[in-house]
Every structure is written in structure tokens, then in C-alpha cells.
C-alpha positions as CSV (number, residue, x, y, z in Angstrom):
1,M,-93.7,39.9,68.6
2,E,-91.8,37.2,70.0
3,K,-91.1,34.7,67.1
4,Q,-92.8,31.8,69.1
5,V,-96.1,33.6,69.2
6,L,-96.1,34.9,65.9
7,L,-95.5,31.3,64.6
8,K,-98.5,30.0,66.8
9,W,-100.5,32.8,65.5
10,L,-99.7,32.0,61.7
11,I,-100.4,28.3,62.2
12,V,-103.6,28.7,63.8
13,I,-104.7,31.2,61.1
14,G,-103.4,28.9,58.4
15,G,-105.2,26.1,59.8
16,W,-108.6,27.8,60.3
17,F,-108.1,29.0,56.7
18,E,-107.9,26.0,55.5
19,V,-110.7,24.6,57.1
20,A,-112.9,27.3,55.8
21,I,-111.2,26.5,52.2
22,G,-112.2,22.9,52.7
23,I,-115.9,23.8,53.6
24,L,-116.0,25.9,50.4
25,F,-114.6,23.2,48.4
26,Q,-117.6,21.1,49.4
27,F,-119.9,23.0,47.5
28,L,-117.4,24.9,45.0
29,H,-118.9,22.7,42.0
30,L,-122.1,24.8,42.3
31,F,-120.3,27.9,42.0
32,I,-117.9,26.9,38.9
33,A,-121.0,25.5,37.1
34,D,-122.7,29.1,37.3
35,M,-119.5,30.2,35.7
36,G,-119.9,27.9,32.7
37,I,-117.1,25.9,33.5
38,E,-117.2,22.2,33.8
39,V,-115.3,20.3,36.9
40,G,-116.6,16.8,35.9
41,P,-117.6,14.6,39.1
42,P,-117.6,16.8,42.2
43,I,-116.1,14.0,44.0
44,F,-112.8,15.3,43.2
45,L,-113.4,18.8,44.8
46,Q,-115.2,17.2,47.5
47,L,-112.5,15.0,48.5
48,S,-110.2,17.9,48.5
49,G,-112.4,19.8,50.7
50,A,-112.1,17.0,53.5
51,M,-108.5,16.6,53.2
52,F,-108.1,20.6,53.5
53,I,-110.2,20.3,56.6
54,C,-108.2,17.5,58.1
55,F,-105.1,19.3,57.4
56,G,-106.3,22.7,59.0
57,L,-107.5,20.8,62.1
58,L,-104.2,19.2,62.3
59,L,-102.3,22.8,61.8
60,V,-104.7,24.2,64.6
61,I,-103.7,21.2,66.9
62,S,-100.0,21.4,66.0
63,A,-100.2,25.2,67.5
64,R,-100.6,23.6,71.0
65,D,-97.1,22.1,71.0
66,T,-95.4,23.3,68.0
67,E,-92.1,22.2,69.1
68,K,-93.5,18.7,69.4
69,Y,-95.7,18.7,66.3
70,A,-93.2,20.7,64.1
71,V,-93.7,18.3,61.1
72,I,-97.2,19.2,60.6
73,P,-96.6,22.7,59.7
74,K,-93.4,21.4,57.7
75,I,-95.3,19.1,55.7
76,N,-98.2,21.7,55.2
77,A,-95.5,24.1,53.9
78,L,-94.3,21.2,51.4
79,L,-97.8,20.9,50.2
80,R,-98.4,24.5,49.6
81,F,-95.0,24.3,47.2
82,L,-96.2,21.3,45.5
83,V,-99.4,22.7,44.5
84,Q,-98.0,25.6,42.6
85,P,-97.4,24.0,39.4
86,A,-101.0,23.0,39.3
87,T,-102.1,26.2,40.1
88,I,-100.2,27.9,37.3
89,Y,-101.3,25.4,35.0
90,N,-105.0,26.3,35.8
91,M,-104.3,29.9,35.6
92,I,-103.2,29.4,32.1
93,I,-106.1,27.0,30.8
94,V,-109.0,28.9,32.9
95,P,-108.2,32.7,32.8
96,K,-111.2,33.4,34.7
97,F,-109.6,32.0,37.7
98,V,-106.2,34.1,37.7
99,P,-107.2,36.7,40.5
100,L,-108.2,33.9,42.8
101,L,-105.6,31.6,42.0
102,L,-102.9,34.7,42.1
103,G,-104.1,35.6,45.5
104,A,-104.1,31.9,46.9
105,T,-100.4,31.5,45.4
106,I,-99.1,34.7,47.0
107,Y,-100.9,33.6,50.4
108,D,-99.4,30.0,50.3
109,I,-95.8,31.0,49.2
110,T,-95.7,33.7,51.9
111,W,-97.1,31.8,54.7
112,A,-94.8,28.6,53.9
113,I,-91.6,30.8,53.8
114,I,-92.5,32.5,57.2
115,V,-93.5,29.4,58.8
116,L,-90.3,27.5,57.8
117,Y,-88.2,30.6,58.5
118,L,-89.8,30.8,62.3
119,L,-89.7,27.0,62.8
120,R,-85.8,27.2,61.7
121,K,-85.1,30.1,63.8
122,L,-86.8,28.4,66.6
123,E,-84.8,25.0,65.9
124,Y,-87.9,23.1,65.7
């Protein structure tokens, strides 16, 4: 598969995945409460969800002209690396979340590395 086509698909899939996660975050406090874990005011999860939705839509839009909007997937990749310390910390303090967070960590790091690699190879 051509690098440019692969990059476009990774960005689109990553964007829609973030939109889906953002929608989930709007209601996540309900599921976490059922697990017996206190999350505090749901506003923080809901705001995170809104940001996921917006960033996901930006990724999808950036796939239309990746060269012009290359900064969007680059910043998104940076975000995916920056959240890793918080993810690791939460795996330690809430062991119930380890399978979910470990999967998210692997996905985030893999996506970011591949997208950054393709952006570099295409000289975007």
C-alpha cells in the first residue's frame, strides 16, 4: 500500500476512534460508578470527551490534505505520548483498569509512531 494512502487511512481511523472515545467519555462516569469507583464530578470526564470529539474531527478533516494540515496529526501524536505517564499511574492505582489502559497505551503509542514515521517519510 502506498505510504500516502496508508497515512490517510490511519489518520481517518484514528480520528473516528477518538470521536467514539469522546462520546463514551460523556457517559463513562455512569459505568465507572457501577464498578464501585468514585470519579468525582463527571464534568472532567465530559470535558475530556468533548476534547476527544473535537480532536478526532480535526484528524478526520486533516486527512483531506495531510500535507497542508500535517500539524494536526503531529500534535495528536504528541498528545498520545504525553498521556502515557497518567495512564501508567492510573494502572497502578486502579488495577481494574489495567486491561483497558494497557490496550489503549499500545494503540496510542503504535498509532503515533507509525503516523510520525509516515509523515517524516513523506516529508510532511
